[in-house]
SEPARO-505124 format. One record per residue: residue in one letter; residue number from 1; x, y, z of N, C-alpha, C, O, CB in turn. Coordinates in Angstrom, 2 decimals. Atoms other than C-alpha are relative to their C-alpha. Glycine has a CB too. Layout:
<recs>
- aa  i  n.x  n.y  n.z  ca.x  ca.y  ca.z  c.x  c.y  c.z  o.x  o.y  o.z  cb.x  cb.y  cb.z
- A  NUM  X  Y  Z  X  Y  Z  X  Y  Z  X  Y  Z  X  Y  Z
...
</recs>
This chain:
<recs>
- aa  i  n.x  n.y  n.z  ca.x  ca.y  ca.z  c.x  c.y  c.z  o.x  o.y  o.z  cb.x  cb.y  cb.z
- X  1  1.42  -0.07  -0.21  12.62  38.64  3.75  -0.27  1.04  1.09  0.43  1.07  2.10  -0.58  -1.38  0.38
- X  2  0.30  -1.01  -1.01  11.06  41.52  5.65  -0.59  -0.64  1.26  -1.08  -1.77  1.22  -0.98  1.05  -0.57
- X  3  0.60  0.47  -1.24  9.91  41.12  9.24  -1.51  -0.06  -0.19  -2.12  0.86  -0.74  0.38  0.92  1.21
- X  4  1.44  0.20  0.17  6.38  39.75  9.35  -0.64  -0.30  1.34  0.03  -0.79  2.25  -0.29  -1.14  -1.00
- X  5  0.80  0.42  -1.14  3.67  39.31  11.95  -0.85  -1.17  -0.46  -1.46  -1.11  -1.53  -0.88  1.17  0.57
- X  6  0.84  1.16  0.31  1.93  35.92  11.97  -1.03  -0.16  1.10  -0.67  -0.26  2.27  0.85  -1.31  -0.16
- X  7  1.10  0.12  -0.95  -1.46  35.63  13.65  -0.15  -1.46  0.40  -0.53  -2.28  -0.43  -1.33  0.55  -0.60
- X  8  0.04  1.37  -0.46  -1.37  32.45  15.75  -1.35  -0.40  0.59  -1.67  -1.59  0.65  1.07  -0.22  1.02
- X  9  1.29  0.33  -0.59  -4.81  32.70  17.36  -0.90  -0.64  -1.05  -1.13  -0.06  -2.11  -0.67  1.25  0.60
- X  10  0.88  0.70  0.92  -7.10  30.16  15.69  0.73  -0.80  -1.06  0.09  -1.51  -1.85  -0.90  0.97  -0.65
- X  11  -0.76  0.76  1.01  -4.28  28.68  13.57  -0.03  -1.47  0.37  -0.05  -1.83  1.55  1.47  0.52  -0.10
- X  12  0.04  1.44  -0.28  -4.35  24.92  13.20  1.40  -0.49  0.35  2.40  0.08  -0.06  -0.55  -0.77  -1.20
- X  13  -1.26  0.64  -0.37  -1.66  22.72  14.69  0.02  -1.39  -0.59  -1.01  -1.93  -0.99  0.18  -0.04  1.55
- X  14  -0.12  1.37  0.48  -0.34  19.38  13.57  -0.64  -0.93  1.02  -0.42  -0.78  2.22  1.49  -0.39  -0.24
- X  15  0.58  1.00  -0.90  -2.35  16.51  15.02  -0.05  -1.34  -0.74  -0.24  -1.39  -1.95  -1.42  0.44  0.48
- X  16  0.08  1.34  0.56  -2.32  12.77  14.48  -1.44  -0.36  -0.30  -2.36  0.05  0.42  0.62  -1.03  0.96
- X  17  1.29  0.62  0.25  -5.25  11.04  12.88  -0.06  -1.18  0.96  0.89  -1.96  1.01  -0.18  -0.44  -1.53
- X  18  0.05  1.12  -0.94  -6.44  8.59  15.54  0.13  -1.34  -0.72  -0.33  -1.50  -1.85  -1.31  0.04  0.80
- X  19  -0.12  1.34  0.57  -5.56  4.95  14.91  -1.39  -0.55  -0.27  -2.31  -0.35  0.52  0.78  -0.95  0.97
- X  20  1.29  0.57  0.36  -8.39  3.15  13.16  -0.12  -0.19  -1.49  0.88  -0.19  -2.21  -1.12  0.87  0.51
- X  21  0.27  0.27  1.41  -10.01  2.53  9.79  -0.55  1.25  -0.70  -1.41  1.95  -0.16  -0.99  -1.16  -0.15
- X  22  0.48  -1.11  0.83  -10.53  5.15  7.05  -0.04  -0.47  -1.45  0.66  -1.41  -1.82  0.90  1.27  0.16
- X  23  -0.01  0.21  1.45  -11.37  5.13  3.33  0.88  1.08  -0.60  0.79  2.24  -0.22  -1.45  0.03  -0.61
- X  24  -0.94  -0.96  0.57  -8.70  6.78  1.21  0.36  -0.40  -1.43  0.07  -1.51  -1.87  1.27  0.10  0.87
- X  25  -0.50  0.29  1.35  -7.19  7.02  -2.27  1.45  0.47  -0.09  1.88  1.35  0.65  -0.88  0.70  -1.10
- X  26  -1.39  -0.39  0.23  -3.61  7.27  -3.52  -0.02  1.33  -0.75  -0.47  1.40  -1.90  0.80  -1.11  -0.79
- X  27  0.00  -1.32  0.63  -3.13  10.97  -4.24  1.34  0.34  -0.64  1.39  1.15  -1.56  -0.36  1.06  1.03
- X  28  -1.33  -0.19  0.59  0.60  10.89  -5.01  0.76  -1.31  0.05  0.57  -2.11  0.96  0.79  1.12  0.73
- X  29  -0.81  1.21  0.05  3.03  8.15  -6.01  1.35  0.37  -0.59  1.43  1.06  -1.60  -0.70  -1.11  -0.84
- X  30  -1.35  -0.24  0.52  6.78  8.28  -6.49  0.75  -1.33  -0.03  0.83  -2.03  0.98  0.76  1.04  0.87
- X  31  -0.83  1.20  0.12  8.91  5.41  -7.80  1.39  0.35  0.49  1.95  1.38  0.13  0.03  -0.53  -1.48
- X  32  -1.32  -0.23  -0.59  12.18  5.10  -5.90  0.77  -1.31  0.04  0.25  -2.36  -0.32  -0.13  0.60  1.42
- X  33  -0.83  1.17  -0.31  15.01  2.71  -5.12  0.32  0.07  1.49  0.60  1.14  2.02  1.31  -0.04  -0.88
- X  34  -0.31  0.01  -1.43  15.61  1.61  -1.52  1.45  0.43  0.21  2.32  0.19  -0.63  -0.24  -1.41  0.60
- X  35  -1.34  -0.51  -0.31  18.65  3.17  0.14  1.02  -1.13  0.10  2.12  -1.03  -0.45  -0.01  0.79  1.31
- X  36  -0.96  1.07  -0.29  20.26  -0.10  1.23  0.28  -0.91  -1.18  1.44  -1.16  -1.51  -0.50  -0.82  1.14
- X  37  -0.19  1.04  1.01  19.67  -2.55  -1.60  -0.27  0.46  -1.43  -0.03  -0.28  -2.38  -0.88  -1.16  0.31
- X  38  0.37  -0.54  1.32  18.53  -0.33  -4.49  -1.13  -0.78  -0.65  -1.25  -0.81  -1.87  1.22  0.00  -0.93
- X  39  1.16  0.73  0.50  15.39  -2.48  -4.80  -1.09  1.01  -0.38  -1.22  2.05  0.27  -0.53  -1.02  1.07
- X  40  1.05  -0.94  0.40  12.46  -0.82  -6.63  -1.16  0.02  1.00  -1.55  -1.01  1.56  -0.53  -0.37  -1.39
- X  41  1.12  -0.16  -0.91  9.65  0.57  -4.51  -0.84  1.19  -0.43  -0.38  2.05  -1.18  0.49  0.18  1.45
- X  42  0.88  -1.13  0.24  6.70  2.94  -4.69  -0.30  0.65  1.34  -0.69  -0.03  2.29  -1.32  -0.43  -0.73
- X  43  0.33  -0.75  -1.21  6.25  5.64  -2.06  -1.36  0.66  -0.26  -1.50  1.44  -1.19  1.11  1.09  0.37
- X  44  1.36  -0.48  0.21  2.53  6.45  -1.69  -0.39  1.04  1.03  0.01  0.98  2.19  -0.97  -1.16  0.04
- X  45  0.68  -0.94  -0.88  0.67  9.40  -0.24  -1.49  -0.24  -0.17  -1.99  -0.26  -1.29  0.39  1.50  -0.31
- X  46  1.44  0.27  0.01  -2.96  8.70  0.67  -0.74  1.24  0.48  -0.25  1.97  1.34  -0.34  -1.22  0.89
- X  47  0.89  -1.07  -0.46  -5.78  11.25  1.05  -1.30  -0.65  0.48  -1.91  -1.45  -0.23  -0.28  1.05  -1.14
- X  48  1.23  0.56  -0.58  -8.72  10.40  3.32  -1.19  0.59  -0.74  -1.26  1.80  -0.96  -0.09  0.30  1.53
- X  49  1.12  -0.36  0.86  -11.97  10.48  1.34  -1.23  0.55  0.70  -2.00  1.30  0.10  -0.40  -1.16  -0.79
- X  50  1.28  -0.37  -0.62  -14.68  11.05  3.91  0.16  0.06  1.51  1.19  -0.33  2.06  -1.11  -0.99  -0.38
- X  51  0.02  -0.03  -1.45  -15.58  11.63  7.53  0.70  1.21  0.58  1.04  2.16  -0.12  0.62  -1.24  0.55
- X  52  -0.58  -1.10  -0.78  -14.08  13.85  10.17  1.38  0.44  -0.51  1.75  1.60  -0.39  0.12  -0.42  1.44
- X  53  -1.37  -0.30  0.44  -10.58  13.65  8.64  0.12  0.12  -1.53  1.22  0.03  -2.08  0.96  -1.08  0.50
- X  54  0.01  -0.12  1.46  -11.59  14.08  4.98  1.02  1.06  -0.45  1.08  2.16  0.10  -1.43  0.38  -0.52
- X  55  -1.00  -0.91  0.55  -8.78  15.67  2.97  1.36  -0.09  0.66  2.34  0.40  0.11  -0.49  1.39  0.11
- X  56  -1.29  0.16  -0.67  -6.05  14.81  5.49  0.84  -1.03  -0.76  0.30  -1.92  -1.41  -0.18  -0.44  1.49
- X  57  -0.93  0.85  0.75  -2.98  13.08  4.07  0.81  -0.90  0.93  1.15  -0.53  2.06  0.93  0.85  -0.85
- X  58  -0.88  0.94  -0.68  -1.00  10.04  5.17  1.14  -0.27  -0.98  0.91  -0.82  -2.06  -0.75  -1.34  0.44
- X  59  -1.11  0.02  0.95  2.46  10.14  3.61  0.95  -1.17  0.14  1.87  -1.32  -0.66  0.77  1.25  0.14
- X  60  -1.00  1.03  -0.25  4.21  7.10  4.99  -0.51  -1.38  -0.36  -0.99  -2.13  0.50  0.42  0.03  1.45
- X  61  0.38  1.33  0.46  3.42  4.06  2.90  0.93  -0.38  -1.14  0.94  0.27  -2.19  -1.50  -0.05  -0.46
- X  62  -0.95  0.46  1.01  6.07  2.17  0.95  -0.37  -1.41  -0.42  -0.62  -2.28  0.41  1.46  0.04  0.53
- X  63  0.27  1.33  0.55  5.39  -0.78  -1.32  1.24  -0.45  -0.77  1.63  0.17  -1.75  -1.28  0.00  -0.93
- X  64  -1.14  0.57  0.72  8.36  -2.89  -2.35  -0.54  -0.67  -1.26  -1.60  -1.30  -1.23  0.81  -1.02  0.89
- X  65  0.47  0.49  1.30  8.08  -3.90  -6.02  0.82  -1.16  -0.54  0.50  -1.71  -1.59  0.01  1.12  -1.00
- X  66  -0.84  1.09  0.45  10.80  -6.54  -6.30  1.41  0.17  0.52  1.65  0.91  1.47  0.01  -0.09  -1.52
- X  67  -1.40  -0.11  -0.37  14.54  -6.95  -6.04  0.35  -0.83  1.22  -0.39  -1.71  1.64  0.35  1.44  0.25
- X  68  -0.55  0.75  -1.14  16.59  -8.22  -3.12  0.18  0.94  1.19  0.27  2.16  1.04  1.35  -0.67  -0.38
- X  69  -0.33  -0.76  -1.20  17.16  -7.12  0.47  1.51  0.25  0.01  2.23  -0.26  -0.85  -0.45  -0.77  1.29
- X  70  -1.45  -0.24  -0.08  20.59  -5.84  1.51  0.76  -1.28  0.33  1.97  -1.36  0.11  0.31  1.08  1.05
- X  71  -0.61  1.30  -0.28  21.25  -9.44  2.65  -0.06  -0.95  -1.19  0.38  -2.09  -1.10  -0.69  -0.64  1.19
- X  72  0.07  0.81  1.21  20.56  -10.73  -0.88  -1.21  -0.92  -0.08  -1.31  -1.73  -1.01  1.22  -0.82  -0.10
- X  73  1.22  0.83  0.03  17.21  -12.37  -0.04  -1.07  0.72  -0.81  -1.05  1.95  -0.92  -0.51  -0.30  1.45
- X  74  1.08  -0.66  0.74  14.10  -11.74  -2.18  -0.82  0.92  0.92  -1.10  0.58  2.07  -0.93  -1.06  -0.65
- X  75  0.84  -0.93  -0.75  12.07  -8.72  -1.03  -1.34  -0.63  0.32  -1.86  -1.42  -0.48  -0.19  1.31  -0.77
- X  76  1.37  0.40  -0.30  8.79  -9.43  0.72  -0.93  0.89  -0.82  -0.83  2.12  -0.77  -0.30  0.11  1.55
- X  77  0.93  -0.77  0.84  6.03  -8.38  -1.69  -1.44  -0.11  0.52  -2.40  0.09  -0.22  0.07  -0.49  -1.45
- X  78  1.32  0.11  -0.61  3.14  -8.91  0.73  -0.80  1.29  -0.09  -2.00  1.25  -0.33  0.13  -0.41  1.43
- X  79  0.69  -1.29  0.10  2.31  -5.19  0.72  -0.54  0.21  -1.41  -1.67  0.67  -1.58  0.95  1.16  0.39
- X  80  0.45  -0.15  1.38  2.10  -5.16  -3.08  -1.21  -0.90  -0.24  -2.20  -0.45  -0.82  1.14  -0.35  -1.00
- X  81  1.11  0.94  0.22  -0.16  -8.24  -3.11  -1.25  0.45  0.75  -2.36  0.33  0.23  0.40  -1.41  0.45
- X  82  1.15  -0.51  -0.74  -2.40  -6.76  -0.40  -0.59  1.23  -0.68  -1.81  1.39  -0.74  0.40  0.34  1.44
- X  83  0.45  -1.19  0.72  -2.59  -3.46  -2.31  -0.85  -0.42  -1.20  -1.93  0.12  -1.43  1.20  0.86  -0.46
- X  84  0.74  0.53  1.16  -3.69  -5.38  -5.43  -1.34  -0.59  0.45  -2.38  -0.30  -0.13  0.84  -1.08  -0.75
- X  85  1.18  0.72  -0.49  -6.16  -7.50  -3.45  -1.12  0.96  0.41  -2.29  0.74  0.09  0.38  -0.89  1.18
- X  86  1.03  -0.90  -0.54  -7.95  -4.57  -1.78  -0.38  1.16  -0.92  -1.46  1.73  -0.75  0.48  0.56  1.30
- X  87  0.33  -1.14  0.87  -7.82  -1.91  -4.53  -0.50  -0.40  -1.37  -1.26  0.35  -1.98  1.22  0.88  -0.17
- X  88  0.33  0.36  1.38  -8.26  -3.83  -7.77  1.02  0.57  -0.98  0.76  0.65  -2.18  -1.39  0.49  -0.36
- X  89  -1.10  -0.49  0.84  -4.97  -2.39  -9.08  0.30  -1.06  -1.07  0.48  -2.23  -0.73  1.29  0.30  0.86
- X  90  -0.16  0.98  1.09  -4.47  -4.05  -12.53  1.34  -0.75  0.03  2.40  -0.16  0.26  -0.14  0.71  -1.33
- X  91  -1.19  0.84  0.08  -2.01  -6.94  -12.82  -0.24  -1.11  -1.01  -1.38  -1.49  -1.28  0.36  -0.59  1.40
- X  92  0.07  1.08  0.98  -1.23  -9.63  -15.36  0.78  -1.20  0.54  1.92  -1.07  0.98  0.57  0.45  -1.37
- X  93  -0.61  1.24  -0.48  -0.47  -13.24  -14.38  1.16  -0.39  -0.91  1.01  -0.45  -2.13  -1.04  -1.14  0.08
- X  94  -1.17  0.43  0.76  3.01  -14.33  -15.45  -0.10  -1.44  -0.48  0.71  -1.88  -1.29  1.23  0.16  0.83
- X  95  0.17  1.39  0.41  1.76  -17.90  -15.84  -0.91  -0.12  -1.21  -0.55  -0.75  -2.20  -0.57  -0.82  1.15
- X  96  0.98  0.16  1.09  -1.34  -17.56  -18.07  -0.17  1.25  -0.86  -0.77  1.19  -1.93  -1.34  -0.39  0.57
- X  97  0.07  -1.23  0.78  -1.05  -13.92  -19.26  -1.32  0.76  0.08  -1.51  1.72  -0.66  0.26  -0.32  -1.41
- X  98  1.30  -0.67  -0.13  -4.57  -12.90  -18.16  0.15  1.23  0.89  0.77  1.16  1.95  -1.07  -0.97  0.57
- X  99  -0.01  -1.23  -0.81  -5.00  -9.32  -16.89  -1.20  -0.01  0.94  -2.30  -0.41  0.56  -0.03  1.27  -0.90
- X  100  1.04  -0.06  -1.03  -7.01  -8.83  -13.69  -0.13  1.43  0.49  0.87  2.12  0.70  0.32  -0.95  1.18
- X  101  0.25  -1.37  -0.46  -8.64  -5.58  -12.57  -1.03  0.06  1.12  -1.47  1.15  1.50  -0.45  0.86  -1.17
- X  102  1.02  0.03  -1.04  -11.09  -6.69  -9.89  0.63  -0.06  1.39  1.71  -0.61  1.57  -0.92  -1.19  -0.20
- X  103  -0.41  0.16  -1.39  -10.76  -6.32  -6.14  -0.08  -1.49  0.33  -0.89  -2.22  -0.24  -0.89  0.85  0.98
- X  104  -0.06  1.38  -0.47  -9.93  -9.61  -4.43  0.33  -0.96  -1.15  -0.07  -2.12  -1.12  -1.33  -0.40  0.64
- X  105  -0.30  0.83  1.17  -8.56  -10.90  -7.76  1.06  -1.07  0.28  1.11  -2.07  -0.43  0.45  0.86  -1.14
- X  106  -0.91  1.07  -0.40  -5.77  -12.85  -6.08  -0.80  -0.99  0.83  -1.55  -0.58  1.72  1.24  0.55  0.79
- X  107  0.53  1.01  -0.92  -6.95  -16.12  -4.60  1.15  -0.31  0.94  2.27  -0.53  0.50  -0.54  -1.31  -0.76
- X  108  -1.03  0.30  -0.98  -5.05  -16.76  -1.40  -0.23  -1.42  0.50  -1.30  -1.74  1.02  -0.01  1.04  1.18
- X  109  0.12  1.41  -0.34  -4.38  -20.44  -0.71  -0.47  -0.27  1.41  -0.05  0.40  2.36  1.31  -0.66  -0.21
- X  110  0.54  0.42  -1.30  -6.26  -22.11  2.14  0.30  -1.49  0.21  0.84  -2.15  -0.68  -1.54  0.27  0.07
- X  111  -0.19  1.44  -0.28  -6.13  -25.56  3.79  -0.74  -0.84  -1.03  -0.26  -1.91  -1.43  -0.49  -0.35  1.42
- X  112  0.81  0.74  0.97  -8.84  -26.67  1.36  0.68  -0.11  -1.37  0.32  -0.98  -2.17  -1.35  0.67  -0.15
- X  113  -0.68  0.01  1.30  -6.50  -25.92  -1.59  1.21  -0.94  -0.02  1.81  -1.13  -1.08  0.44  1.40  -0.36
- X  114  -1.21  0.82  -0.08  -3.73  -28.26  -0.39  -0.02  -1.16  -0.98  1.02  -1.52  -1.53  0.17  -0.53  1.42
- X  115  0.09  1.12  0.93  -5.02  -31.14  -2.53  0.23  0.42  -1.45  0.42  -0.43  -2.32  -1.35  -0.67  0.12
- X  116  -0.28  -0.52  1.35  -4.52  -28.88  -5.59  1.46  0.47  -0.12  1.85  1.05  -1.13  -0.96  1.17  -0.34
- X  117  -1.41  -0.38  0.02  -0.86  -28.27  -4.69  0.26  1.44  0.37  1.34  1.96  0.13  0.56  -0.25  -1.34
- X  118  -0.14  -1.40  -0.40  -1.45  -24.78  -3.32  0.28  0.08  1.50  -0.41  -0.56  2.29  -1.28  0.82  -0.37
- X  119  -0.35  -0.16  -1.41  0.19  -23.77  -0.03  -0.88  1.07  0.64  -1.36  1.98  -0.03  1.50  0.37  0.14
- X  120  0.76  -1.00  -0.75  -1.65  -21.82  2.66  0.71  1.34  -0.12  1.92  1.44  0.08  -0.16  -0.41  1.51
- X  121  -0.55  -1.34  0.13  -1.16  -18.10  2.07  0.64  0.31  -1.34  1.03  1.45  -1.59  1.00  0.22  1.06
- X  122  -0.61  -0.20  1.31  0.20  -18.58  -1.46  -0.99  0.71  -0.92  -2.17  0.38  -0.94  0.45  -1.36  -0.61
- X  123  0.85  -0.71  0.96  -1.15  -16.18  -4.10  -0.18  -0.84  -1.25  0.78  -1.37  -1.81  0.61  1.39  -0.35
- X  124  0.35  0.85  1.13  -2.94  -17.98  -6.91  -0.82  0.81  -0.99  -1.69  1.58  -0.59  -0.78  -1.26  0.48
- X  125  0.78  -0.66  1.05  -4.28  -16.68  -10.24  -1.42  -0.59  0.00  -1.57  -1.81  -0.01  0.68  -0.18  -1.41
- X  126  1.36  0.53  -0.01  -8.09  -16.95  -10.22  -0.41  -0.64  -1.34  -1.39  -1.37  -1.38  -0.96  1.11  0.33
- X  127  0.33  0.60  1.29  -8.09  -17.92  -13.93  0.64  -1.37  -0.21  -0.05  -2.34  -0.52  0.43  0.93  -1.11
- X  128  -0.69  1.28  0.25  -5.44  -20.64  -14.22  0.20  -0.81  1.27  0.63  -1.96  1.21  1.35  0.26  -0.67
- X  129  -0.15  0.60  -1.31  -5.39  -21.47  -10.48  1.40  -0.57  0.24  1.56  -1.56  0.95  -1.03  -1.09  0.18
- X  130  -1.39  0.35  -0.25  -1.61  -21.75  -10.59  0.59  1.04  0.94  0.19  2.20  0.92  0.81  -0.08  -1.31
- X  131  -0.70  -1.00  -0.79  0.63  -20.13  -8.02  0.59  1.06  -0.93  1.13  0.74  -1.99  1.12  -0.67  0.87
- X  132  -0.45  -1.10  0.84  1.55  -16.71  -9.38  1.50  0.17  0.19  1.94  0.65  1.24  -0.76  1.32  0.34
- X  133  -1.45  -0.09  -0.15  5.32  -16.83  -10.04  0.50  1.43  -0.23  1.54  1.83  0.30  0.69  -0.95  -0.97
- X  134  -0.45  -1.32  0.41  5.52  -13.32  -11.47  -1.23  0.75  -0.51  -2.12  0.16  -1.12  1.15  -0.07  -1.10
- X  135  1.09  -0.80  0.55  3.16  -10.46  -12.27  0.59  1.19  -0.75  1.72  1.60  -0.50  -0.96  0.48  1.12
- X  136  -0.35  -1.25  0.68  3.33  -7.49  -14.62  -1.04  1.03  0.42  -2.22  0.72  0.56  0.05  -0.17  -1.57
- X  137  0.91  -1.07  -0.39  1.83  -4.15  -13.61  0.66  1.34  -0.30  1.88  1.44  -0.42  -0.37  -0.10  1.52
- X  138  -0.45  -1.35  0.32  2.11  -0.42  -14.36  -0.16  0.87  1.24  -1.29  1.19  1.61  -0.78  0.59  -1.21
- X  139  0.09  -0.75  -1.25  2.95  1.58  -11.22  -0.66  1.37  -0.18  -1.13  1.96  0.80  1.37  0.18  0.60
- X  140  0.70  -1.28  0.21  1.55  4.75  -12.83  -1.49  -0.13  0.35  -2.13  0.86  0.69  0.16  0.47  -1.46
- X  141  1.41  0.22  -0.29  -1.89  3.18  -12.28  -0.30  -0.13  1.50  -1.45  -0.32  1.88  -0.48  -1.23  -0.72
- X  142  0.23  0.02  -1.45  -1.39  3.13  -8.49  -0.72  1.27  0.45  -1.58  1.23  1.33  1.33  -0.15  0.76
- X  143  0.63  -1.27  -0.37  -2.38  6.79  -8.31  -1.49  -0.08  -0.29  -1.90  -0.49  -1.37  0.66  1.20  -0.77
- X  144  1.45  0.03  0.13  -6.13  7.07  -7.75  -0.63  -1.26  0.56  -1.84  -1.29  0.77  -0.37  0.14  -1.44
- X  145  0.57  1.23  -0.56  -6.53  3.52  -6.37  -0.57  0.30  1.38  -0.04  1.15  2.11  1.07  -1.12  0.08
- X  146  0.74  -0.30  -1.22  -8.91  3.43  -3.41  -0.28  -1.28  0.78  -0.57  -2.33  0.21  -1.32  0.72  -0.32
- X  147  0.34  1.11  -0.88  -9.42  1.14  -0.42  -0.14  0.52  1.43  0.03  1.71  1.68  1.07  -1.13  -0.07
- X  148  -0.03  -0.35  -1.41  -9.82  1.11  3.34  1.43  -0.12  0.50  2.21  -0.93  0.01  -0.96  -0.90  0.82
- X  149  -1.33  0.05  -0.62  -6.72  1.75  5.44  -0.14  -0.15  1.50  -1.03  0.44  2.11  0.81  1.27  -0.34
- X  150  -0.15  0.02  -1.45  -5.85  0.78  8.96  1.16  0.97  0.29  2.29  0.74  -0.13  0.28  -1.47  0.57
- X  151  -0.96  -1.06  -0.27  -4.04  3.87  10.23  0.62  -0.20  1.38  -0.08  -0.54  2.34  -0.66  1.40  -0.09
- X  152  -0.72  0.04  -1.27  -1.41  3.85  12.97  0.96  1.18  0.04  0.77  2.16  -0.68  0.76  -1.35  0.19
- X  153  -0.99  -1.07  -0.06  1.56  6.01  13.90  1.37  -0.59  0.26  1.52  -1.74  0.66  -0.37  1.02  1.11
- X  154  -1.38  0.39  -0.27  5.31  5.84  14.18  0.75  1.22  0.47  0.36  2.35  0.18  0.68  -0.62  -1.26
- X  155  -0.85  -1.11  -0.45  7.98  7.95  15.84  0.99  0.36  -1.09  1.48  -0.49  -1.83  0.76  -0.37  1.30
- X  156  -1.00  -0.51  0.93  10.23  10.10  13.73  1.36  -0.62  0.35  1.73  -0.71  1.52  0.07  1.56  0.05
- X  157  -1.30  0.62  -0.24  13.61  8.43  13.30  0.93  1.02  0.65  1.18  2.09  0.09  0.62  -0.54  -1.32
- X  158  -0.90  -0.89  -0.71  15.96  10.00  15.83  -0.69  1.17  0.67  -0.01  2.09  1.13  1.03  0.52  -0.95
- X  159  0.72  -1.12  -0.60  13.24  12.28  17.18  -1.15  -0.46  0.86  -1.34  -1.65  1.10  -0.51  0.92  -1.07
- X  160  1.12  0.30  -0.89  10.19  12.48  19.40  -1.35  0.18  -0.69  -2.37  -0.23  -0.13  0.06  0.88  1.22
- X  161  1.26  -0.29  0.67  7.55  13.53  16.87  -0.61  -1.27  -0.61  0.11  -2.09  -1.17  0.21  1.07  -1.08
- X  162  0.70  1.13  0.58  4.92  10.99  15.80  -0.66  0.41  -1.31  -1.11  1.54  -1.47  -1.05  -0.56  0.98
- X  163  0.64  -0.21  1.30  3.57  10.65  12.27  -0.96  -1.15  -0.26  -0.76  -2.26  0.23  1.06  0.11  -1.13
- X  164  0.90  1.07  0.40  0.67  8.70  10.83  0.66  -0.86  -1.06  1.49  -0.39  -1.83  -1.32  0.56  -0.53
- X  165  -0.48  0.93  1.02  1.42  5.63  8.73  -1.13  -0.97  -0.32  -2.07  -1.13  0.46  1.28  -0.76  0.48
- X  166  0.94  1.04  0.39  -0.54  2.97  6.88  0.48  -1.30  0.62  1.62  -1.71  0.39  -0.13  -0.12  -1.55
- X  167  -0.34  1.26  -0.65  -0.58  -0.25  8.92  -0.43  -1.16  -0.89  0.29  -2.16  -1.00  -0.68  -0.10  1.38
- X  168  0.51  1.08  0.85  -2.69  -2.37  6.54  -1.07  0.56  -0.93  -1.68  1.59  -0.67  -0.58  -1.17  0.85
- X  169  1.09  -0.31  0.93  -5.05  -2.22  3.58  -1.18  -0.88  0.36  -1.01  -2.00  0.82  0.43  -0.21  -1.51
- X  170  1.23  0.75  -0.27  -8.67  -3.33  4.00  -1.03  0.32  -1.08  -0.80  1.15  -1.96  -0.55  0.34  1.42
- X  171  1.12  -0.36  0.87  -11.95  -3.31  2.14  -0.51  1.38  0.42  -0.30  1.81  1.55  -1.14  -1.07  0.09
- X  172  0.61  -1.30  -0.30  -13.72  0.05  1.94  -0.96  -0.16  1.18  -1.65  -1.18  1.29  -0.74  0.58  -1.24
- X  173  0.87  0.01  -1.17  -15.60  0.87  5.15  -1.37  0.54  -0.36  -1.46  1.54  -1.06  0.61  0.80  1.15
- X  174  1.39  -0.43  0.27  -19.40  1.20  4.98  -0.37  1.15  0.90  -1.49  1.65  0.83  -1.00  -1.16  0.18
</recs>
């Protein structure tokens, strides 16, 4: 490559998006297997939809889709369930076979549900009101899903640089 001059005056620098709430959509999705246990996961890239940081990307969001941990325990699928709850990502109940496409379609067990045999925090199908033992879903439909995000940051592994990450999913911000 020939020697080039690069004009640095006025060039933008990398900056963190401040921690807080933003509305965003999944702009890229890649299905992968975890390094340690080979469990299926989706790596998401989010694009902020509005406001001061519109168009900025957040690349560090992983949703485990099943499988076991490297210790042989079932993967935590809380991120997947929260993603479904806040985006309306389509899923089908493994108990009754009904497909759901609405936001907040999982009912999450409360103290009031104990008399129905539902534990606090347990995901329940809104149609059959049974604990959801298994769901079916198409990860290709993750791309384009939209919700609010709580944004935070993390340090680069083995380095000093900080990067933005998704801390939690929320309802869209007004």
